[in-house]
C-alpha positions in Angstrom: 5.8 82.9 -42.5 7.3 79.8 -41.2 5.4 76.6 -41.6 3.3 75.3 -38.7 4.9 72.4 -36.9 2.2 69.8 -36.1 1.7 69.1 -32.5 3.3 65.7 -31.4 0.7 63.1 -30.7 1.0 61.7 -27.2 -0.9 60.8 -24.1 -3.7 63.2 -23.4 -3.7 64.8 -20.0 -5.9 63.0 -17.5 -9.0 64.7 -16.3 -8.9 66.2 -12.8 -11.4 63.6 -11.5 -9.3 60.7 -12.8 -6.3 62.1 -11.1 -8.1 62.4 -7.9 -9.3 58.8 -8.1 -5.8 57.5 -8.8 -4.4 59.4 -5.9 -7.2 58.2 -3.6 -6.6 54.6 -4.7 -2.9 55.0 -4.1 -3.5 56.4 -0.7 -6.0 53.7 0.1 -3.6 50.9 -0.9 -0.8 52.5 1.1 -3.0 52.9 4.1 -4.2 49.3 3.9 -0.6 48.1 3.7 0.3 50.3 6.7 -2.8 49.1 8.6 -1.9 45.4 7.9 1.6 46.0 9.2 0.2 47.3 12.4 -1.6 43.9 12.8 1.7 42.0 12.7 3.5 40.8 15.9 6.9 42.6 16.2 8.5 39.2 17.3 7.1 36.6 14.8 6.0 39.1 12.1 2.8 37.1 11.7 -0.8 38.4 12.3 -1.4 38.5 16.0 -2.6 35.3 17.7 -4.2 36.1 21.0 -2.8 39.6 21.2 -1.8 41.0 24.6 -0.8 44.5 25.5 2.0 45.4 27.9 1.8 48.5 30.3 4.1 50.4 27.9 1.4 50.0 25.1 3.1 47.6 22.8 1.3 44.6 21.5 2.6 41.0 21.0 1.3 37.5 20.6 0.9 36.0 24.0 3.0 32.9 23.2 5.7 35.0 21.6 6.2 37.4 24.5 6.0 34.4 27.0 8.8 32.6 25.1 10.9 35.7 24.9 10.7 35.9 28.7 11.6 32.3 29.4 15.4 32.8 29.8 15.6 36.6 30.0 14.4 39.5 32.2 10.8 40.5 31.7 11.4 43.4 29.4 9.3 44.7 26.6 11.0 43.4 23.4 10.5 46.8 21.7 11.2 49.5 24.3 12.9 47.4 27.0 10.5 48.6 29.8 10.2 46.2 32.7 7.0 44.1 32.8 5.5 41.1 34.6 3.3 38.1 33.7 0.4 39.6 35.5 0.8 42.8 33.4 -0.4 41.0 30.3 -3.8 42.1 29.2 -5.7 40.5 26.3 -6.4 43.0 23.6 -9.9 41.9 22.4 -10.3 44.8 20.0 -7.0 43.9 18.2 -7.8 40.2 18.1 -11.2 41.1 16.5 -9.5 43.3 13.9 -7.0 40.6 12.9 -9.8 38.0 12.5 -11.9 40.5 10.4 -8.9 41.2 8.0 -8.0 37.6 7.6 -11.6 36.7 6.8 -11.7 39.5 4.2 -8.5 38.4 2.6 -9.8 34.8 2.3 -13.0 36.1 0.6 -11.1 38.2 -1.8 -8.8 35.4 -2.8 -11.7 33.2 -3.8 -11.5 29.4 -4.4 -8.1 28.2 -5.6 -8.0 25.5 -8.3 -7.0 22.2 -6.8 -3.8 20.7 -8.3 -2.7 17.1 -8.9 -0.1 16.3 -6.2 1.9 14.3 -8.7 2.1 16.6 -11.8 0.9 19.9 -10.2 -1.8 20.3 -12.9 -5.4 21.1 -12.5 -7.2 18.0 -11.1 -10.1 16.8 -13.1 -10.3 13.3 -11.8 -10.4 11.4 -8.5 -8.6 8.1 -7.9 -10.9 5.8 -6.0 -8.0 3.5 -4.9 -5.6 6.1 -3.7 -8.3 8.5 -2.6 -6.5 11.5 -4.1 -6.9 14.0 -6.9 -5.6 13.3 -10.3 -5.1 15.1 -13.6 -5.4 13.9 -17.2 -1.7 12.8 -17.3 -2.3 10.6 -14.2 -4.6 8.4 -16.2 -1.7 6.9 -18.1 1.1 7.1 -15.5 2.4 4.0 -13.8 1.5 5.2 -10.2 -2.2 5.1 -11.1 -2.1 2.2 -13.5 -5.2 0.1 -13.3 -6.9 2.4 -10.8 -10.5 3.4 -11.2 -10.9 7.1 -11.8 -14.0 9.2 -11.9 -14.6 12.9 -12.7 -14.2 15.1 -9.6 -17.8 16.5 -10.0 -19.3 13.0 -10.0 -17.3 11.8 -7.0 -18.0 15.1 -5.2 -21.8 14.7 -5.9 -21.7 11.2 -4.4 -19.7 12.4 -1.5 -22.1 15.2 -0.9 -25.1 12.8 -1.0 -23.4 10.6 1.6 -22.5 13.6 3.8 -26.1 14.8 3.5 -27.2 11.4 4.8 -24.6 11.6 7.5 -25.8 15.1 8.4 -29.4 13.9 8.6 -28.4 10.9 10.6 -26.4 13.0 13.0 -29.3 15.5 13.4 -31.7 12.6 14.1 -29.3 11.2 16.6 -29.0 14.6 18.2 -32.8 14.7 18.5 -32.6 11.3 20.1 -30.0 12.5 22.6 -32.2 15.5 23.3 -35.2 13.3 23.9 -33.2 11.2 26.3 -31.9 14.4 28.0 -35.5 15.6 28.4 -36.4 12.2 29.9 -33.6 12.6 32.4 -34.8 16.1 33.2 -38.3 14.8 33.8 -37.0 11.9 35.9 -34.9 14.4 37.9 -37.9 16.6 38.6 -40.0 13.6 39.4 -37.4 12.3 41.9 -37.2 15.6 43.6 -40.9 15.8 44.2 -41.1 12.1 45.0 -38.3 12.5 47.6 -40.3 15.1 49.4 -43.5 13.0 49.3 -41.6 9.8 50.5 -39.9 11.7 53.3 -43.3 12.9 54.6 -44.8 9.4 54.2 -41.9 7.7 56.0 -42.2 10.1 58.9 -45.9 9.4 59.1 -45.3 5.6 59.1 -42.6 5.9 61.8 -44.9 8.2 63.8 -47.5 5.5 63.8 -44.9 3.1 65.3 -43.7 5.7 67.7 -47.3 6.3 68.9 -47.8 2.6 69.3 -44.6 2.3 71.4 -45.6 5.3 73.4 -49.0 3.8 74.1 -47.4 0.5 75.2 -45.0 2.4 77.4 -47.9 4.3 79.0 -49.9 1.1 79.6 -46.9 -0.7 81.1 -46.1 2.2 83.4 -49.7 2.4 84.4 -49.7 -1.3 85.3 -46.5 -0.8 87.3 -47.9 2.2 89.2 -51.2 0.2 89.9 -49.2 -2.8 91.3 -47.0 -0.5 93.3 -50.0 1.3 94.8 -51.8 -1.9 95.7 -48.8 -3.4 97.4 -48.0 -0.2 99.2 -51.6 0.0 100.6 -51.4 -3.7 101.6 -48.1 -3.3 103.3 -49.1 -0.1 105.1 -52.3 -1.8 106.4 -50.2 -4.7 107.7 -47.7 -2.3 109.3 -50.5 -0.4 111.1 -52.0 -3.7 112.4 -48.7 -5.0 113.6 -48.0 -1.6 115.4 -51.4 -1.9 117.3 -50.8 -5.5 118.3 -47.3 -4.7 119.4 -48.6 -1.9 121.5 -51.2 -4.1 123.1 -48.5 -6.7 124.0 -46.3 -4.0 125.6 -49.3 -2.7 127.6 -49.9 -6.3 128.9 -46.2 -6.6 129.7 -46.4 -3.4 131.8 -49.4 -4.8 133.8 -47.6 -8.0 134.4 -44.7 -6.1 135.7 -47.0 -4.2 138.1 -48.7 -7.4 139.3 -45.4 -9.0 140.1 -44.8 -6.2 142.6 -48.1 -6.9 144.5 -48.8 -9.3 147.4 -49.1 -13.0 147.0 -52.9 -13.3 147.6 -53.7 -10.6 145.0 -51.3 -12.2 142.5 -53.0 -15.6 142.9 -56.6 -14.3 142.8 -55.9 -12.4 139.5 -53.9 -15.1 137.8 -56.8 -16.9 136.2 -58.1 -13.7 134.5 -54.6 -12.7 133.6 -53.9 -16.1 132.0 -57.0 -15.8 129.8 -56.1 -12.2 128.8 -52.5 -13.1 127.9 -53.7 -16.1 125.8 -55.8 -13.7 123.7 -53.1 -11.2 123.1 -50.1 -13.3 122.8 -50.8 -14.9 119.3 -47.9 -15.3 116.8 -47.8 -12.5 114.1 -48.6 -13.6 110.5 -45.5 -14.1 108.4 -44.8 -11.9 105.4 -46.6 -13.6 102.4 -45.0 -14.3 99.1 -45.2 -11.8 96.2 -44.7 -8.6 98.2 -41.9 -7.4 96.0 -42.6 -5.7 92.6 -42.6 -8.4 89.9 -39.6 -7.1 87.9 -39.6 -9.9 85.4 -43.2 -9.2 84.5 -42.1 -5.7 83.3 -38.6 -6.2 81.9 -38.6 -9.9 80.9 -38.4 -10.0 77.1 -39.9 -6.5 77.0 -38.9 -5.7 73.4 -39.9 -9.1 72.1 -43.3 -8.9 73.8 -44.0 -5.4 72.5 -42.8 -6.5 69.0 -45.3 -9.4 69.1 -48.1 -7.0 69.9 -46.9 -4.8 67.1 -47.8 -7.5 64.6 -51.5 -6.8 65.3 -51.2 -3.3 63.7 -48.8 -4.3 60.9 -49.9 -5.7 57.5 -47.4 -8.0 56.0 -47.5 -8.9 52.2 -45.2 -11.1 50.2 -44.3 -8.1 48.0 -45.8 -4.8 47.1 -46.7 -3.3 43.7 -43.9 -1.4 42.0 -45.4 2.0 41.2 -42.4 2.8 38.8 -43.7 0.0 36.5 -47.4 0.9 36.7 -48.9 2.1 33.4 -50.6 5.4 33.3 -54.1 3.8 33.7 -53.3 2.3 37.1 -53.3 4.0 40.5 -51.3 2.3 43.3 -52.5 2.7 46.9 -50.4 4.5 49.5 -49.4 1.2 51.1 -48.6 -0.3 47.7 -50.9 -3.3 48.2 -53.7 -2.5 45.8 -54.2 -1.1 42.3 -57.2 0.4 40.5 -57.8 1.4 36.8 -59.2 4.9 37.0 -58.3 6.2 33.5 -55.1 7.3 31.9 -52.9 9.8 33.6 -49.6 11.0 32.1 -46.6 9.7 34.1 -42.9 10.3 33.9 -41.3 8.0 31.3 -38.9 5.4 32.3 -37.8 2.0 30.9 -39.6 0.1 33.7 -43.0 1.4 33.0 -45.6 -0.3 30.9 -47.0 1.9 28.1 -49.1 -0.3 26.0 -51.5 -1.8 28.5 -52.7 -1.2 32.1 -50.1 -3.5 33.7 -47.9 -3.4 36.8 -45.2 -5.6 38.3 -44.5 -6.8 41.8 -41.6 -5.2 43.6 -39.6 -8.5 44.1 -38.1 -10.8 41.5 -37.6 -14.5 41.9 -35.0 -16.7 40.2 -34.7 -19.7 42.7 -36.8 -21.4 45.3 -40.5 -21.8 46.0 -42.8 -18.7 46.3 -46.5 -18.3 46.8 -48.9 -15.4 47.0 -52.7 -14.8 46.8 -54.5 -12.1 44.9 -58.0 -10.7 45.7 -59.8 -9.9 42.5 -63.0 -8.7 44.0 -65.6 -8.3 41.3 -63.1 -7.3 38.5 -64.1 -9.0 35.2 -61.1 -8.0 33.1 -57.8 -9.2 34.7 -54.5 -11.0 34.3 -52.4 -12.6 37.0 -49.1 -14.3 36.5 -45.4 -13.6 36.1 -43.3 -11.7 33.6 -39.6 -12.0 32.6 -37.5 -9.0 31.7 -35.9 -9.7 28.3 -33.8 -6.6 27.9 -34.3 -3.6 25.7 -35.5 -0.1 26.5 -39.2 -0.9 27.1 -41.6 -3.8 27.6 -42.8 -5.5 24.5 -46.2 -4.7 23.1 -47.4 -8.3 23.0 -47.8 -10.0 26.3 -47.8 -13.8 25.8 -45.8 -16.8 26.8 -43.5 -16.5 23.7 -42.4 -12.9 24.9 -41.9 -13.9 28.5 -45.4 -13.5 30.0 -47.0 -16.5 31.8 -50.5 -15.7 33.2 -54.1 -16.7 33.3 -56.7 -14.1 32.3 -60.4 -13.4 32.2 -62.3 -11.2 29.7 -65.8 -9.9 30.0 -68.4 -10.8 27.4 -69.6 -14.0 25.9 -66.6 -15.8 27.2 -67.1 -14.4 30.7 -67.6 -17.7 32.4 -64.1 -19.0 31.4 -60.5 -18.0 32.2 -57.6 -19.0 30.0 -53.8 -19.2 29.9 -51.5 -17.0 28.0 -49.9 -19.8 25.9 -52.5 -19.9 23.2 -51.1 -23.2 21.8 -51.9 -25.1 25.1 -54.5 -22.8 26.5 -57.1 -24.6 28.7 -60.4 -23.3 30.0 -61.4 -23.2 33.6 -64.3 -21.7 35.5 -64.1 -17.9 35.2 -66.0 -16.7 38.3 -62.8 -16.6 40.4 -62.5 -14.1 43.2 -59.3 -15.1 44.9 -56.3 -16.7 43.2 -53.4 -18.5 44.8 -50.2 -18.4 42.8 -47.4 -21.0 43.4 -44.1 -20.5 41.7 -41.4 -23.2 41.8 -38.4 -21.7 40.0 -36.2 -24.8 40.5 -38.8 -27.2 39.0 -40.0 -24.7 36.4 -43.6 -24.8 37.5 -46.1 -21.9 37.8 -49.5 -23.1 39.2 -52.8 -21.2 39.8 -55.5 -22.2 42.2 -59.0 -21.0 43.2 -58.2 -20.1 46.8 -61.9 -20.0 47.8 -62.8 -23.4 46.3 -59.3 -24.8 46.8 -59.3 -26.2 43.2 -56.6 -26.2 40.6 -56.9 -23.9 37.6 -53.8 -24.3 35.4 -50.0 -25.0 35.6 -47.3 -23.8 33.3 -44.2 -26.0 32.8 -41.4 -23.7 31.8 -37.7 -23.4 32.5 -37.4 -19.8 33.6 -34.0 -18.8 32.5 -33.8 -15.5 34.5 -35.6 -13.5 37.1 -39.4 -13.3 36.9 -41.6 -10.7 38.5 -45.3 -11.0 39.6 -47.4 -9.6 36.8 -50.9 -8.0 36.9 -53.3 -6.5 34.5 -56.5 -4.6 35.4 -58.8 -3.6 32.6 -61.2 -0.6 32.6 -64.5 -0.7 34.3 -67.9 -0.2 32.6 -69.1 3.4 32.2 -70.8 4.7 35.4 -69.2 2.0 37.6 -66.6 2.9 40.3 -63.2 1.3 39.7 -62.6 -2.0 41.6 -59.3 -2.6 43.4 -57.0 -5.7 42.9 -55.3 -6.5 46.2 -52.3 -8.5 47.3 -53.6 -10.7 50.2 -51.7 -10.2 53.5 -49.7 -13.0 55.0 -50.5 -14.8 58.2 -47.5 -14.3 60.4 -46.7 -17.1 62.8 -43.9 -16.9 65.4 -42.1 -20.1 66.1 -40.4 -20.2 69.5 -37.9 -23.0 70.1 -35.1 -23.8 72.5 -31.5 -23.0 71.2 -29.8 -25.8 69.5 
């Protein structure tokens, strides 16, 4: 029997499952490569960038196919089928597939070790002078000699901390921008509502003027008609009287004509009676008296001026009005903008002009030169301030209202000090009788004087001597009223309008 030859040791045959997995992996790799090839542009052989599809069905980068058509006929670069610019259709599905594959490849590659740009070795340090990565060799090279270097992790940690602070700052700033945006939105909505209200108010005010003018027109036309009727009646009566007298004279003339044809004796016998009768009927007619024509100048002479002077009786004129845009939420401004009351806080649209820390309001006019005066009716208000304020810039009015911050005023507080009123400059504050009901304010911007007087007693209260460097506005404060008491109004006193008529110079 021949000896058994031992079987040669070699690779064991792979199990069927392993063979199937290998084949599947090979197919998958091949399919992936084929799929990625389908995502390459036939012109630039790069992944599609803004892929477009031609009518023939071929896909290209939009820039690639556009450049290929610049100096050639508009043909498909693959099949040469004619196409046009408006035939390009963006292939959103293909663009999404390219983006997904590129993102997947980036995730599979993972982070790549950063290299030193000088020696192409792994960077473990960061040069603070050159602001670039460095390796261990760089520490002793001439290019980085004497430079401060820190480990990458340490510098990155510091950089991350700074970036975190920057991120927080940017988010805070974004919130600030959002708050300002919301303020603009609120102001826009307020202005839209306010425009409708103001339009209605303006129409009502002009309607009052129109009604006054229509009333004056009716009265003037009525006087014209009355004068016309009276003169017509007088003239018609005179004309009837003259007609009767004229007829009587004609009748007598006819009788005289008949008597002239009679005999001499009859003529002489009737002459005495005839002479007396003629003397009674032959009086001279009255001349037309003066003023029989309609008095045109009475109706048209300075018509507009005369009506305007009458209009002053229905118009209230004030040196300025309250500015509702500056009124704090506690204050309500009247419809005619001449009085304010403190009726409790009410939320208002935010704007830089508005007081937020105290129930204050400004006048609508600012003064920087000249002499100005106005009077304020306090009524029975016990907690008040009256004076001027100067805008010092910034986004809002300051919290403290005193002379150092640009507020010059006299004030009165209820309580134990209720019999006195004081000035806002605490260092030079002087006391004066507090039971003031009407204050006269005199502002001389050129001389730098602001004086207050008791308008009822005609006595001086206090004078500020300040050089106002900018524009100042009338300033008012109205405190709250005691519980259970109705709010009192602070009013701007109307002006006395005098018309001065003079001959032209």
